[in-house]
N, C-alpha and C positions, 0 to 999 in steps of 0.2 A: 472505436478508440482505440484498441489495438490490436496488431497484427500477429499472424502466426509468423515465426522465422525459421525455417529448418536447419539442424545440429545431423553433425552425424556421429558423434558419440554419446550412448545412452546417459551417460551421467546428465551429460549438456540438455538431451531433450529433459532430463527432469528439472534439472537448474531453471530452463527456460519459462519451464510450464508452472513450476511455484515461483516464481516472481509474476507471473502473468495474472495469479489469481491471489497473491499476498496483497497486502494493502497500502500500495504506494499511491493512488491516487489522493491528489488535493481537493480541498472544496472548500466550499463557504456555506455557514447553515442558512444564511438569507441572501437569495443573488440579485443583482442588479436586472433589471427588465432588459439590457443587451448584453448579457450575461451568453458565452464567455469571452464575446469583443471586449468588454470592459475590463477582461485581464491585463491588456498591451495599453490601456491607461493609467490603472493601479501599478505595474511594471514601473511605469517611466514616472510617475510620481514617486515611486519607492527609491530606486534610482535617483533621480535629483534631490532628495533627501539625503542623503549615503555620503553622495558628490560635495554635500551643504557642510555635514556635520560629521565626515566619517564613520569608519565601521563603527556600528554598536550592537551587539547580540540582539537583541530583542528584533530590530530593521533589519540584520542580516537574515533571520529564522523566516523574517515575513517574507522575503525575496525568494529564499529556498523556497518556499510553502508556494508562490505566486509563481518562479519557474515550473515549479512540478505541475500547478494547475496548465498554465499555460501549455503544457506540452501534452496532459492526459484530455486536454478539453476544448483545446482552441486546433491546435496543430496537426495536420493528417499527416504529411509531410514526416517521413521517418529521418531524414537527415534534420530537419527541424526542431523535431522532437527529441533527438539524440542531444544536439546543442543544447538544448533547453534542459534538458535532468544533467546535463555535466555542467551548467553554470549553478541551476541548483545545488548541488552538490560541492560546489566551490565554496557557494554562499554557505554553506550549513561547515565545510570545514575551518573557513574563517571565523565564522563564529565560536566553534572547536577550540581554535586557537586562544581565541580571547580568554574564553571559560567553558574546562573540559566537563563543569559538574552540570552540564543540561541536557535533561534524559533527553527533550526534543530536539534537541541538535545531532545528536548519535542518530536518533529514528531518521531524521531527514536523509543525512547523509546516507544512511544505510538504503532507504528509500529512493533516493535519486539516484546512486551509482550502481543498486542494483537494475535501475529500466535503464539506464544508458548503456550498461554493460551489455544485456540481455539486445537492445537494437545493432551493439556493435558484432553480436555473432556470440559473445563471451568467450575470447582466446583459450583464456587458462580458468576456468569454470570452479575450480579448488581455490587458487589463491582467492578469487573472487568473492567466491561464499565463508570463503572464514574471514574476511575482511568486513562482510554485510554481518556473519553473527558473533563478531567481536563488537559489531558497535553495536547490536540490537540486546547483546548480554549489557555494553554499559548501559546503557539506558533503562534496565532494568535492573539493574544494579543500584541507580540513582531513583528511580520511581518504581516498585512493583509493581503498580499498577496503571501504569503509560497504558491503554488501552491500545493504540496502534501499536506500540514495539509488541507488544501482547499478541497480537492479531497477526503480523506479519511472523513473528516466530512460529504460533502454530499453522500457519499456511505453508512455512521450508519445510515443519516436521510432517506433515499431511502430504506433500507431496515427492519430496525426496526421495529416490530410491532408498533402500536399506545401506548400500553402500558408502551417500555420505549423509549418513546419521540420521535419516528418514523412520520416524515412530509415531505410531498413532494413537499409542497412550501418551507421547507429549503433546502430541495436538491438539488432541482432545483437552488435555489441563490447560494449556496455553488458553486454548481458544472459549473454554467457558472463564477461564480468567478475566479475557476480554470483556467477554459478553457481562459480566459479574461487574466490572467496572464501568463499562456505558456501552449498552443494547444498543444505541441509536448511530456506532459505526455498522453497518448490516451486515457488513462482507463477511466477519465474524461468523453473524450466523448461517451463512450458506455455503462457506466452506467446510462448518462444523455439519451443515445439511447432508453435504455429499459424504461426507468420512462416515458418519451415521448410517445413510443410505449404502453406501460399499459393507459395509458390517451388518447391514440388511436391518436394520434398529430404524424399521420405518417411521415409527409413530413417534419417536420421538425426532425426527427427521421433520415430521410433518410439524410439529409445533414450533422448529425453529423457522422453518421455511412461512408457515405463517407469520411470522416475529416481522421477520423482511417487509411483507404485504403491508403488516398494521401498523407499523412503525410509524411514531408522530415528531414530528421536527426532524428527521434522518439529519445527519452530520453532513453527508454530501447529497443533497437535494438533485443537482445535475447528474450525478453518478447514479443515481438511486435511481430516477424517474427511468431514464434511458437504459439500465443493466442490469441492475442489483432487483429490483420488480418484478420486472419481464421476466429473467432467471430464475426469480422463486417462483412466479406461477408455472414457471413451462417444469419445471422439476415435480411442482404440488400436484401437475396433471399425472404426472408419469408415476406415480406411487401407486402402488396398489393398492387396491380399497381396502379400508380398515377393517 
């Protein structure tokens, strides 16, 4: 789904990796039989609605989610994916202009901006990272239990180098809060399991990997089936015997 991009500066490498593992994937709880091709049909209908009715925050957020799903699940060409992420960020920004007190709009803007910048090569990692963190903090100030914002913030703290604000303790706190808010966002379990494995807390890591495998009705079934569950199974096999 995502390809690695090479960077020359260690801080940029850290930012690129953390954006890779953070929860910037969109998804639907119940997928049409022709998913992800169905996304283009859904987007066309949404754009037609916006054209007829004008900007409305709920519709703009639906559009931002759709563009993110298209970039994550449908497109393989990096140029197309970047344009889709940028379109999603633009829609989230329009929603924020109308109503800046929307936690999900702040999250979507942070997620799509981060993904778009990663594909561009992140020319200025510091400025991009500050903008991402600011919008995640805004999301959590409005809704302290927003699971995706908590997961993304936890991923940032887990993977950023210390010089850019990385902190394993903060990462664990945010990820546990994300799981408590909604454990069906299974990437939070995966990120936390990797962190626990790094700390050699294997018994705890095993519980979170098993939670990914055993989850009922994951929020992102397409990503769970293709990415999250296989990764959890791989990591589980790599753990030392209990």
